PAZA-355431 format. One record per residue (C-alpha): residue in three letters; residue number from 1; z, y, x. Coordinates in steps of 0.001 Angstrom, whole numbers, plus 500000, padded with zeros to 6 digits. Layout:
% residues N
ATOM  rest   nr      pz      py      px
ATOM   ALA  NUM       Z       Y       X
...
This chain:
% residues 388
ATOM  rest   nr      pz      py      px
ATOM   MET    1  500000  500000  500000
ATOM   LEU    2  500637  502347  502937
ATOM   GLY    3  497097  501801  504141
ATOM   ALA    4  494124  504081  504601
ATOM   GLY    5  494649  505612  501152
ATOM   ILE    6  497491  507850  502292
ATOM   PHE    7  495170  509375  504900
ATOM   ALA    8  492049  509667  502739
ATOM   ALA    9  492700  509455  498970
ATOM   LEU   10  494392  512832  498531
ATOM   GLY   11  491167  514765  499183
ATOM   PRO   12  489067  513064  496476
ATOM   ALA   13  492012  513330  494066
ATOM   ALA   14  492220  517070  494693
ATOM   ARG   15  488478  517414  494090
ATOM   ALA   16  488944  515751  490713
ATOM   ALA   17  492117  517517  489594
ATOM   GLY   18  493027  520349  491955
ATOM   SER   19  496796  520816  492057
ATOM   GLY   20  496916  518462  489075
ATOM   LEU   21  496734  515597  491563
ATOM   LEU   22  500554  515509  491518
ATOM   ILE   23  500401  514757  487798
ATOM   GLY   24  497741  512150  488546
ATOM   LEU   25  500089  510632  491108
ATOM   ALA   26  502816  510342  488480
ATOM   ILE   27  500411  508711  486010
ATOM   ALA   28  499180  506269  488654
ATOM   CYS   29  502760  505341  489472
ATOM   GLY   30  503585  504812  485798
ATOM   VAL   31  500643  502459  485318
ATOM   ALA   32  501493  500712  488570
ATOM   TYR   33  505103  500228  487436
ATOM   CYS   34  503961  498505  484235
ATOM   ASN   35  501548  496357  486207
ATOM   ALA   36  504277  495513  488712
ATOM   MET   37  506696  494393  486020
ATOM   SER   38  504014  492291  484335
ATOM   SER   39  502950  490786  487671
ATOM   ALA   40  506563  490004  488633
ATOM   ARG   41  507278  488267  485318
ATOM   LEU   42  504120  486189  485633
ATOM   ALA   43  504684  485363  489311
ATOM   VAL   44  508134  483978  488499
ATOM   ARG   45  506655  481835  485723
ATOM   TYR   46  503708  480662  487869
ATOM   PRO   47  504770  480694  491565
ATOM   VAL   48  501432  479463  492940
ATOM   SER   49  498585  481101  494861
ATOM   GLY   50  495987  482989  492855
ATOM   GLY   51  497758  485853  491094
ATOM   THR   52  496084  487065  487885
ATOM   TYR   53  493380  484430  488223
ATOM   VAL   54  496079  481833  487506
ATOM   TYR   55  497901  483970  484918
ATOM   GLY   56  494750  484712  482939
ATOM   ARG   57  493695  481068  482982
ATOM   GLU   58  497095  479786  481870
ATOM   ARG   59  497865  482436  479244
ATOM   LEU   60  494450  483563  477943
ATOM   GLY   61  491988  480809  478828
ATOM   ASP   62  489598  479804  481584
ATOM   PHE   63  487140  482648  480994
ATOM   TRP   64  489690  485427  481493
ATOM   GLY   65  491134  483731  484546
ATOM   HIS   66  487657  483397  486039
ATOM   LEU   67  486840  487048  485272
ATOM   ALA   68  490060  488244  486912
ATOM   GLY   69  489471  486122  489998
ATOM   TRP   70  485837  487166  490228
ATOM   GLY   71  486699  490848  489966
ATOM   PHE   72  489428  490542  492562
ATOM   VAL   73  487403  488593  495124
ATOM   VAL   74  484227  490687  494832
ATOM   GLY   75  485984  494038  494570
ATOM   LYS   76  488468  493414  497343
ATOM   THR   77  485853  491920  499656
ATOM   ALA   78  484040  495254  499458
ATOM   SER   79  487338  497023  500108
ATOM   CYS   80  487923  494835  503166
ATOM   ALA   81  484615  495928  504649
ATOM   ALA   82  485401  499564  503899
ATOM   MET   83  488809  499267  505581
ATOM   ALA   84  487197  497695  508639
ATOM   LEU   85  484679  500525  508825
ATOM   THR   86  487526  503035  508485
ATOM   VAL   87  489234  501500  511504
ATOM   GLY   88  485987  501680  513459
ATOM   SER   89  485333  505288  512458
ATOM   TYR   90  488759  506456  513606
ATOM   ALA   91  488961  504294  516722
ATOM   TRP   92  485453  504822  518140
ATOM   PRO   93  483049  506714  515838
ATOM   ALA   94  480016  506040  518046
ATOM   HIS   95  480521  502277  517717
ATOM   ALA   96  482207  502064  514326
ATOM   ARG   97  480388  498935  513163
ATOM   GLU   98  481035  496977  516347
ATOM   ILE   99  484736  497845  516216
ATOM   ALA  100  484835  496955  512518
ATOM   VAL  101  483392  493494  513118
ATOM   ALA  102  485737  492873  516041
ATOM   VAL  103  488762  493876  513951
ATOM   VAL  104  487726  491552  511107
ATOM   ILE  105  487311  488638  513516
ATOM   GLY  106  490673  489323  515155
ATOM   LEU  107  492633  489632  511903
ATOM   THR  108  490937  486568  510416
ATOM   ALA  109  491998  484571  513476
ATOM   LEU  110  495543  485913  513098
ATOM   ASN  111  495673  484900  509435
ATOM   CYS  112  494451  481409  510309
ATOM   VAL  113  497469  480914  512574
ATOM   GLY  114  499900  481504  509714
ATOM   VAL  115  501126  484072  507217
ATOM   GLN  116  504528  484478  508883
ATOM   LYS  117  502937  485880  512038
ATOM   SER  118  500717  488107  509909
ATOM   ALA  119  503794  489389  508073
ATOM   TRP  120  505472  490346  511362
ATOM   VAL  121  502382  492333  512405
ATOM   THR  122  502351  494069  509022
ATOM   ARG  123  506015  495000  509362
ATOM   GLY  124  505330  496614  512706
ATOM   ILE  125  502384  498587  511349
ATOM   VAL  126  504372  499805  508335
ATOM   ALA  127  507245  500905  510577
ATOM   VAL  128  504904  502981  512772
ATOM   VAL  129  503032  504512  509808
ATOM   LEU  130  506285  505417  508036
ATOM   ALA  131  507638  507028  511197
ATOM   VAL  132  504493  509126  511668
ATOM   LEU  133  504315  510165  508010
ATOM   GLY  134  507995  511078  508102
ATOM   ALA  135  507366  513232  511160
ATOM   VAL  136  504413  514898  509397
ATOM   VAL  137  506463  515733  506291
ATOM   VAL  138  509372  517162  508295
ATOM   ALA  139  507105  519105  510657
ATOM   VAL  140  504924  520615  507908
ATOM   PHE  141  507858  521640  505703
ATOM   SER  142  509777  523128  508633
ATOM   SER  143  506761  525064  509942
ATOM   GLY  144  506687  527581  507117
ATOM   ALA  145  503090  526633  506223
ATOM   VAL  146  504029  525214  502812
ATOM   GLU  147  503625  527561  499830
ATOM   ALA  148  505346  526283  496693
ATOM   GLN  149  502978  528090  494300
ATOM   ARG  150  500208  525750  495439
ATOM   TRP  151  501962  522965  493513
ATOM   THR  152  501490  524847  490221
ATOM   VAL  153  498888  523229  487987
ATOM   ASP  154  496214  525771  487008
ATOM   THR  155  494057  525829  483903
ATOM   THR  156  491058  524366  485748
ATOM   ALA  157  492796  520985  486000
ATOM   SER  158  491235  519140  483056
ATOM   VAL  159  492688  516022  481481
ATOM   PRO  160  489683  513887  482538
ATOM   GLY  161  490004  515250  486072
ATOM   ILE  162  493702  514406  486236
ATOM   LEU  163  493013  510905  484915
ATOM   GLN  164  490252  510411  487475
ATOM   ALA  165  492666  511518  490191
ATOM   ALA  166  495154  508966  488855
ATOM   GLY  167  492480  506281  489066
ATOM   LEU  168  491766  507194  492691
ATOM   LEU  169  495455  507336  493614
ATOM   PHE  170  496306  504133  491743
ATOM   PHE  171  495326  502062  494753
ATOM   ALA  172  498186  503544  496699
ATOM   PHE  173  500310  501192  494610
ATOM   ALA  174  497972  498242  494088
ATOM   GLY  175  499150  496219  497088
ATOM   TYR  176  502082  494624  495289
ATOM   ALA  177  499621  492135  493806
ATOM   ARG  178  499425  490561  497247
ATOM   ILE  179  503019  489387  496833
ATOM   ALA  180  502101  487591  493614
ATOM   THR  181  498845  486104  494912
ATOM   MET  182  500782  484500  497795
ATOM   ALA  183  503637  483194  495626
ATOM   GLU  184  503083  479613  496763
ATOM   GLU  185  504108  480587  500308
ATOM   VAL  186  507264  482523  499311
ATOM   ARG  187  510715  480987  499630
ATOM   ASP  188  512813  481317  496442
ATOM   PRO  189  510039  483118  494480
ATOM   VAL  190  512158  483628  491338
ATOM   ARG  191  514523  485900  493265
ATOM   VAL  192  512314  487269  496030
ATOM   ILE  193  509096  488275  494217
ATOM   PRO  194  510530  490716  491621
ATOM   ARG  195  512779  492330  494246
ATOM   ALA  196  509961  492632  496791
ATOM   ILE  197  507611  494213  494246
ATOM   GLY  198  510237  496725  493131
ATOM   VAL  199  511182  497757  496672
ATOM   ALA  200  507537  498077  497758
ATOM   LEU  201  506634  500208  494742
ATOM   ALA  202  509635  502517  495135
ATOM   LEU  203  509073  503017  498868
ATOM   THR  204  505398  503801  498348
ATOM   LEU  205  506127  506306  495570
ATOM   VAL  206  508667  508211  497657
ATOM   THR  207  506278  508303  500622
ATOM   TYR  208  503291  509463  498569
ATOM   VAL  209  505227  512191  496747
ATOM   ALA  210  506574  513565  500021
ATOM   VAL  211  503222  513491  501824
ATOM   ALA  212  501235  514819  498836
ATOM   ALA  213  503665  517718  498370
ATOM   ALA  214  503510  518613  502062
ATOM   VAL  215  499730  518396  502334
ATOM   LEU  216  499049  520229  499057
ATOM   GLY  217  501574  522927  499946
ATOM   ALA  218  500016  523459  503368
ATOM   LEU  219  496299  523305  502498
ATOM   GLY  220  496243  524365  498851
ATOM   PRO  221  494077  522639  496206
ATOM   ASP  222  490763  523967  497555
ATOM   GLY  223  491559  523219  501187
ATOM   LEU  224  492773  519740  500312
ATOM   ALA  225  489671  519048  498203
ATOM   ALA  226  487423  519999  501124
ATOM   SER  227  489297  517941  503699
ATOM   ALA  228  488127  514547  504943
ATOM   ALA  229  491362  514050  506891
ATOM   PRO  230  493994  515947  504905
ATOM   VAL  231  497098  514719  506740
ATOM   ALA  232  495671  515724  510115
ATOM   ASP  233  494431  519052  508708
ATOM   ALA  234  497863  519827  507280
ATOM   VAL  235  499353  519280  510740
ATOM   ARG  236  496731  521618  512235
ATOM   VAL  237  497522  524337  509682
ATOM   ALA  238  501174  523943  510559
ATOM   GLU  239  500125  524453  514225
ATOM   ILE  240  501651  521221  515512
ATOM   GLY  241  498808  520187  517787
ATOM   TRP  242  500553  517287  519546
ATOM   LEU  243  500959  515479  516234
ATOM   VAL  244  497213  515433  515409
ATOM   PRO  245  496248  512500  517703
ATOM   VAL  246  499387  510654  516614
ATOM   VAL  247  498204  510921  513013
ATOM   GLY  248  494816  509514  514108
ATOM   VAL  249  496459  506477  515686
ATOM   ALA  250  498601  505955  512574
ATOM   ALA  251  495478  506112  510403
ATOM   VAL  252  493849  503344  512461
ATOM   LEU  253  496979  501213  512218
ATOM   ALA  254  497299  501865  508482
ATOM   ALA  255  493690  500920  507782
ATOM   GLY  256  494129  497799  509923
ATOM   GLY  257  497295  496889  508033
ATOM   ALA  258  495512  497345  504716
ATOM   LEU  259  492688  495123  505929
ATOM   LEU  260  495185  492448  507020
ATOM   ALA  261  496828  492422  503586
ATOM   LEU  262  493499  492432  501750
ATOM   LEU  263  492159  489487  503738
ATOM   LEU  264  495325  487544  502911
ATOM   GLY  265  495121  488288  499193
ATOM   VAL  266  491402  487598  498792
ATOM   SER  267  491613  484286  500651
ATOM   ARG  268  494483  483087  498421
ATOM   THR  269  492597  483921  495232
ATOM   THR  270  489545  482173  496707
ATOM   LEU  271  491758  479144  497368
ATOM   ALA  272  492959  479050  493765
ATOM   MET  273  489441  479436  492325
ATOM   ALA  274  488082  476725  494662
ATOM   ARG  275  490805  474327  493522
ATOM   ASP  276  489543  474706  489957
ATOM   GLY  277  485850  474467  490828
ATOM   HIS  278  484974  478126  490179
ATOM   LEU  279  484067  478356  493869
ATOM   PRO  280  483002  475558  496274
ATOM   ARG  281  485819  473007  496463
ATOM   ALA  282  485536  472850  500259
ATOM   LEU  283  487298  476243  500327
ATOM   ALA  284  490424  474682  498804
ATOM   ALA  285  491427  472878  502005
ATOM   VAL  286  494830  473865  503457
ATOM   HIS  287  495505  473382  507174
ATOM   PRO  288  498073  470565  507646
ATOM   HIS  289  499974  472369  510424
ATOM   HIS  290  499699  476081  509679
ATOM   ALA  291  499803  475583  505871
ATOM   VAL  292  497153  478268  505268
ATOM   PRO  293  493726  478005  503582
ATOM   GLN  294  491755  478314  506810
ATOM   ARG  295  488334  477606  505309
ATOM   ALA  296  488813  480307  502690
ATOM   GLU  297  490123  482678  505376
ATOM   ILE  298  487094  482051  507599
ATOM   ALA  299  484589  482285  504728
ATOM   ILE  300  485956  485647  503572
ATOM   GLY  301  486130  486872  507175
ATOM   VAL  302  482473  485978  507767
ATOM   VAL  303  481329  487771  504597
ATOM   VAL  304  483369  490873  505398
ATOM   ALA  305  482106  490939  508996
ATOM   ILE  306  478489  490721  507816
ATOM   LEU  307  479017  493524  505301
ATOM   ALA  308  480759  495708  507882
ATOM   ALA  309  477882  495159  510300
ATOM   THR  310  475047  495812  507866
ATOM   ALA  311  476171  498018  504984
ATOM   ASP  312  477874  501336  504360
ATOM   LEU  313  480346  500371  501685
ATOM   ARG  314  482304  503582  501389
ATOM   SER  315  480259  504498  498335
ATOM   ALA  316  480957  501035  496862
ATOM   ILE  317  484730  501512  496697
ATOM   GLY  318  484308  503014  493225
ATOM   PHE  319  483130  499739  491734
ATOM   SER  320  485893  497951  493608
ATOM   SER  321  488371  500286  491925
ATOM   PHE  322  486925  499493  488514
ATOM   ALA  323  487067  495755  489131
ATOM   VAL  324  490699  495831  490246
ATOM   LEU  325  491777  497899  487244
ATOM   VAL  326  490169  495257  485034
ATOM   TYR  327  492067  492646  487052
ATOM   TYR  328  495356  494361  486232
ATOM   ALA  329  494405  494808  482580
ATOM   ILE  330  494062  491020  482363
ATOM   ALA  331  497461  490672  484076
ATOM   ASN  332  499050  492864  481422
ATOM   ALA  333  497335  490938  478632
ATOM   SER  334  498690  487716  480144
ATOM   ALA  335  502212  489149  480375
ATOM   PHE  336  501998  490238  476730
ATOM   THR  337  501856  486577  475705
ATOM   LEU  338  505114  485922  477579
ATOM   ALA  339  507194  488902  476530
ATOM   PRO  340  509219  488829  473299
ATOM   GLY  341  509712  491839  471034
ATOM   ARG  342  510348  495146  472793
ATOM   ALA  343  509528  493664  476185
ATOM   ARG  344  505873  493784  475139
ATOM   VAL  345  505864  497565  475441
ATOM   ILE  346  505394  497394  479221
ATOM   PRO  347  502269  495187  479226
ATOM   VAL  348  500804  497204  476334
ATOM   VAL  349  501263  500508  478168
ATOM   GLY  350  500019  498957  481409
ATOM   GLY  351  496913  497478  479790
ATOM   ILE  352  495986  500723  478030
ATOM   GLY  353  496624  502659  481230
ATOM   CYS  354  494318  500390  483228
ATOM   ALA  355  491536  500741  480658
ATOM   VAL  356  491815  504533  480536
ATOM   LEU  357  491838  504944  484319
ATOM   ALA  358  488943  502508  484752
ATOM   PHE  359  486663  504361  482359
ATOM   THR  360  487481  507815  483716
ATOM   LEU  361  486176  506850  487164
ATOM   PRO  362  482742  508260  488141
ATOM   VAL  363  479925  506952  485940
ATOM   ALA  364  478163  505197  488824
ATOM   ALA  365  481350  503295  489645
ATOM   VAL  366  481820  502231  486030
ATOM   LEU  367  478227  501033  485701
ATOM   ALA  368  478391  499099  488977
ATOM   GLY  369  481708  497546  487969
ATOM   VAL  370  480400  496463  484579
ATOM   ALA  371  477333  494931  486258
ATOM   VAL  372  479466  492949  488726
ATOM   LEU  373  481786  491648  486008
ATOM   THR  374  478804  490757  483800
ATOM   LEU  375  477391  488724  486684
ATOM   GLY  376  480729  486936  486995
ATOM   ALA  377  480770  486180  483277
ATOM   THR  378  477228  484813  483534
ATOM   VAL  379  478207  482528  486416
ATOM   PHE  380  481075  481197  484302
ATOM   GLY  381  478775  480599  481330
ATOM   VAL  382  476198  478727  483420
ATOM   ARG  383  478892  476594  485044
ATOM   ARG  384  480460  475799  481679
ATOM   ALA  385  477063  474875  480183
ATOM   ARG  386  476283  472528  483069
ATOM   SER  387  479679  470833  482906
ATOM   GLY  388  479435  470495  479123
């Protein structure tokens, strides 16, 4: 969750909503909270790999499970390539693709050794990123560059713009799904998963509010909207030159950490779909020593490396966003079938929130997302017809 989004998502959100991005952040967090509670309840009930693919299949039927898994795998594979390219662009712009491919190969090899080692790497990355972001917030606020009136929402911030900003910022919180998709590898999932999701969501919210307030206060809505690297630009405005390269290093680490988590989550959903025949069954093999789905890991790594080497997928993140919001809508629908009485309010609010944010994304992203999901539905129909 503390991946490349914290260094890049604030600018597009400001372009959509101006100073209203803070309201968008609150909306995104609210939807994410509902999704988190639904995901936690389902993960406790079904502590196996696969996340919403499994929940949708068990609670709503095979079609909805397949659609959730398809959306997650396709959408997040595109996101993996984009994260790899982000690492390459920050680390060595002149050779961004080569660096991206090398990073994908390295992280795929790490994941094949075992999730515990991957988790230790992720912890280290998060610690460094949190330290740098904390330094940025303190430095910017203490510099005198922050002007509180820049937080005031003006009349140009339209409701659709604020909702689109919420859709863009939602992915700051989307990483908690990785905990659920890897439930099969968690010790004591009934106790650990809900607590881990809650802690992760709370920590991310506090971090994003602090950073967004500092950056918006320093740059203003127009300056933030025009910035490609808002955290670094806020440090420059605050005239703290030594911190600029540190922010660049943190951005590379954050994007790498996001890529590590995404590769883990996509491979586990691939494993679950392969077990049920929605993907080639050869991908369902689990290594006898490392206890990880190495074939799925390698297959996803190869696809991501090819995409990073041949395509510019930054413009494709929109359809990935749409697909993942649909994924969470199915999670909320699945949780609705579990919850009694008043407890159904959370999945209802979460499901409606996902639908609203998905369809307020840019039109091109919505159309591409619908096309990808339609293709997935067609694949399911053809497979079902052949098996019948």
